[in-house]
N, C-alpha and C positions, 0 to 999 in steps of 0.2 A: 549565581548559577546553578544551574542542574547538574551540571558535574563538571570537574577539573579538566576533563578531555580536549575540548573543544575551544577552551575559553580564551585562547591567545585571538580566535578569529570574529571578525563583525561581517555580519552577513544582512544586507538592504536586501528584505522581502518586497518584490511586486506582484505576490501570487495573490491569486483570485479561487474561489470554487473548491477543488480539491486536489487534483495530481498537484499542483504546486505547493498548497499548503503541507501537502502530505512528505514531499520532498524536506522543507523547511522543518518540520516538525522533528524530524530526525535531527538534523542541524541543533535546533534548541534544546531537545532534550539531553544533548551529550555536551552542553555548556555553551556553546556558542551564543556570543553576542547577538541575539536577532531582533532586528529593527524592522515591524511590518508597519509597511508603506500603504496608507489607505486614503481613498479621495475623502475630503472633508464632507459632512453631513449634506444632503442631498434637499434643497430647502423647499422642494415640491415632494418630498417624502416617498421619492422613486425606491423600486426594490433593492434590497441588499442583495450585491452575489454572494451567492453563497449560502443562503438563506439566512431568517432570523439572529442578531446576533446572541441572542439570549438561547436561542434552539442546541439540543445536545448535538447535531452536527458540531455547527460551529463551536461550540465549547470545547468538542474531542478536538478539533485540529490546531486549536492556537494557544494551548497551555505554553507556559514557558518562554512565551515570546513580549517585546514591547511594541506600545503602536503609536505612531505618529502620522498625522495628515499631510498630505502635499497634492494640491491639485497641478498634476503635469500637465494640464491643459493651457497651463500658466507659463510665461516667459518665465518668469522670476522663480516660481517653483523649480522648473527644470534646471534652471542656474542654482539653485540651494541644492538640489539632487546631485547634480555633477559635482559641486563642490564636497558633498560627503562621499562620494565614489572615492575622491584623493585618499582618504584614511581608509575605506573598508577592503575586505579580503575577497570580498563573494556578492555578487547580484544573481539573483532567483527572479526570473518572470516566465510567463505561461500566456502571454499576449498572444494574437495572430501575428505572423512574422512582420505585417504590412504595418503594424501599431507602433510598434518599436522604434524603426525606421521613421516614420513620419513623426515620431515625438522627438527623435535623435537621440535616442538614448540606447540604439544598439550596440553590440561588442564592438563594432566599428568606432564609434564615436566615442564611447568607454575607454577602450585601451588606449587611446591616445591621449588621455587622461591621468590613467593608472595602468602600464603597461603588466603590472601585477593583478590585476583583477580577475577572478574565475568567473565568468559569464556562463549562466546556466539558464538553458530554455527547455519548456515544454511546449509540445504544440500537438493538435491533433493528428497530423499527417507526416510530418516533418517541416524543416526551414526552407525546403526548396522542392522541386518537383510540381507535376501536373495538380494535385491536391493541396498545396502550400497554404493555400489563402483560406480554405474551407473551415470553417467554423470546426470544432471537435468535442465526442460527447463518447463517453464512457461506453454505453451500449452500440454506439454507431462502430466504433473499434473493435466490440465484441464480436459483432458480424462479419465485418470485413477481416479480422484477424482471424477467423475459422473458428472460435471456440464455442459460437452457439450449434455450429452443424455438430458438435461433437457432445451437444449436454442435452439431457432428457432422454426419455424412451425412447427406443427404435420405434420410427416410424411416426413419431410424435408430432415430428417440425422442430423447426428452431428454438431453442430455449435459451434467455440469457442467465447467466449465474447469479446466487443470490446479493453478491456486494460487487461494487465497482471494481471488479480486478485492474481494467486495462488503467484506469487512473491511479489507483494505489500502487500498480507494480511500475507506472512511467514514476511516479513521483520517488520510489523506492532507487529505481537504477541510476533516476538524477543524483540525489544524495551519495550514491556510491560513485558516478562521475566527477563530482564535485569533491570528494574524498582524496580520487586517485589523483584529479587535477592540483590539490593543494601537496600531495606528496611530493609532486614529478616538480612542483615549483621550488622545492626547498632544493634542488638540484642546478634549476636551468634558472630562476629567479624570476622568469616568466611567468604571465597568466595564460590562460587559455581559453576558448568558447566550447562549452559541454552540452549537447543537443540532443535531446530523446522526443518522441513522440508516443500519444498512447497505441497507436498501431504496430510502432516498432516492439513496445513494450509487451503488446498482447502476443504478436506474433512471436517472441523469443518464449512467453510465458507456454506456449504451445509443448514445448519441450521435447519428451518422447514420441507425442501425436504427430509433431511435425518432422522429426527425423522417420517417421514410419514411411513420410511421403518422401522426404528429402533423398533418402539413402536406397530404402527398399521399394519406394516407388507404389506404395500402398496407400488409398485413400481411408483415412481413419471414418468411422461410422458412429451414430448414437449408440452406447452400451448400458443407457439408463445406470441404475446402482451397480451393474456387473463392475469389476475391474475388464478393460478392453484387451488385456494380454495375460493378466495374473490369473488363474483360474483354479479352482473357486474362489471366489473374492466379492463379496456382497452383501447384500440385506437380507434378513432372512426372520422371518416371524417367532416370537416366542409364545408361550402363554400367556403373557400381559404386554408384550408389545413387540417391536424390532430389535436385532443388533446385527452389528455389523460382524462379520468373521471374514479372517484370510488366512484359507487354509490351502493356499499356491504351492507347489514342488512335494514330491513323493515323501519326505520325512514328515513335514507340517500335516501332509493330509492324511497319513497313518496316525498320527498324534490324534487326529479329531478323529478319526474312525473309531481308535479305541478309547477315548475320552468318552463318545456318545453312547458307545455299547452298539457301533453301526456295522457289524460283522458283515453283514451281506454287501453294505456297501464298499467295504474292502476289498471283497473277493468278485465285486461286481466285473462281469468283461469289459463293459464297456467305459470304465472307471480305472484302468489298470496303468497307463501312461498318462501324462501332462498333454499327449495330444489327443489322447482318448478322450480326457476330461473339458479339453478344449471343443472337440466335436461335439461332445453331447453334453453341453453346457445347460441346457433350458432343463434337460429331465435330470441332471445330476444337482441343480437346484432345487428341482420339486422333491427329490428323494430325502436330500437333507433337512427341507423342512419338514418333512415326516416326522423328524428326530427333534428338530428343535422346537415345535410347538407344544412339545410336552414338558418343558420346564420354562421356569421365568426366566426373564433377562439376565437378573442378577445371578441365579444359580449357575446359568451358562457363561457368565462372565467368571464367577470364581472358579468353577471348573475346567474352562479351556486356558484361562490363565496358568493356573497350576500346571497344566498338560503342556504348555508352552505353543499353544497355537494363537498367534495375535487374535482378537478381539476386543470390543468396545461398544457402551452404550451409545445410542445416539439421541444426545440432548437439545433440549431447546434451549433458548439463549440464557435464560434465567438458572437452569440446570447446569450450565456450563460452568457459571461462576460461584455454584454451590458445591462444585465437586471438591472433595479434600485433595487432590492431587492440583488443582489449579488454584486454591486459596494457598497452599504449602507453598507454590510457585509466585504467589505475590501478585499475579496478574493484574486485579483489581487492585489500584493505589488511591490513598488520598491525596488530593491535590491542596496544599498549604495555604493557607488562608484564604480558605472557602470549605461548602459543604459538599463538593464535588468527591465524585470518584472517577476514574479513570484507567483505561488500559496503560500499563506501562510498558517500556521497552521488553520485549521477548528474547534478549538477549543479557548475559550480567558483564559487567569488568569487575575483575576483583579489588583491583586499587581505585578507580574510577567510575564508580556506579552512577548512573542516571537516576535522577530525582523528579518529582513534578512538585514543583517549588514554588510554582506562579499560576493563579487563574488566567484565562482569556482576558487581555486587557479591553478598555474601555476604549471605543473610538478615539483617537487622538490624545490617549490618557499622558501617554510620555512626549509630545511633541517640545514643548518648551526643555524637557530635559535632556532630549536627545540632539537637539539642535545645539544647546550647551556644550554637550561633550563632544560636538563636532567642531567647535571653536566661532559659533555666531553669538554676537553680543545680545542684547538686550534690546537694544536699538534694532540691529538687522531682524531679529525675531519680530519686532514689533511691526517694522517695514511690511514684511512676508505677511501678515494678520491684515495688514490696512491693503494690500494687494488681493487679497482674498485667495492668497497662494497658499495659505494653512489653514 
């Protein structure tokens, strides 16, 4: 197990592509007994959902899991799955809502078999409502969830962010919901249905930008590299590149001016208050850059950090993993029994840490092993194989 923290829980993973696997990866990395249930190999060589198995994307999402195959279009496979549900704690799926009902494996069906089951669903737009049957995709949720309207340079037009943030956040929220349901189950002895969607997750992730509208009636706009409300915070040219500087607030603004030797900025009539600096943001940024271009990025980062002004480099991905603080935190971790390195969990537990103990499994690598653990005899496993159920 990757950890002892969740080792008492067994998770049946029906998820595909990204949001669902992101959710289940959280559980696997903290030691849950995760069984990834996949379709048997396609004899026609069809596309693999989630990309090629040997690709970096698939590899990243499926460490610390075991794999078995079940063809849920087969009645024998559905019966076997329901038999497994009796002994499981969690089922996670990201089918469209109609699919699981058609297969007879939705929460209502499975809770009759195991009232303690925690059943988690991720969809594009929710389990019910006018868009419930629509297929979901991260970029669609970014657009509908408002994120693309506030990303990019002013007047640039809508811009997607560089990661599938709706997929990732929906997966993380689903994992959090599962843990809450498992905690509540200890008291009630009952399971429940946990549901989230890419759209809900994306809207929640608007955070303060969303509250600007809900509470203040203000529609946020694109601000580019400038922070929309904390000014001056943004990207500034240096002698050899660019850095981020956050010099918001009167005290930090004064520290920046002192460290940069920018006496004229400190006394400039247009920059005396936070409201002044906000009103004259563009001119202020340009005036700050007259100073920042005189030194290298490394010089500024050392100087400003010593002065108590938040600042930092703007890395490419390879530079991220070369940074000494990132290396100290151990974010890139080796995966046992392989040559792989992957990003480990971004939080630590002092007694029950998470480890990357197993590379992504081969398709159906553990089918017989898992079925045996759930009480299937060798004869029953052979019958499933003869029926093309596994």
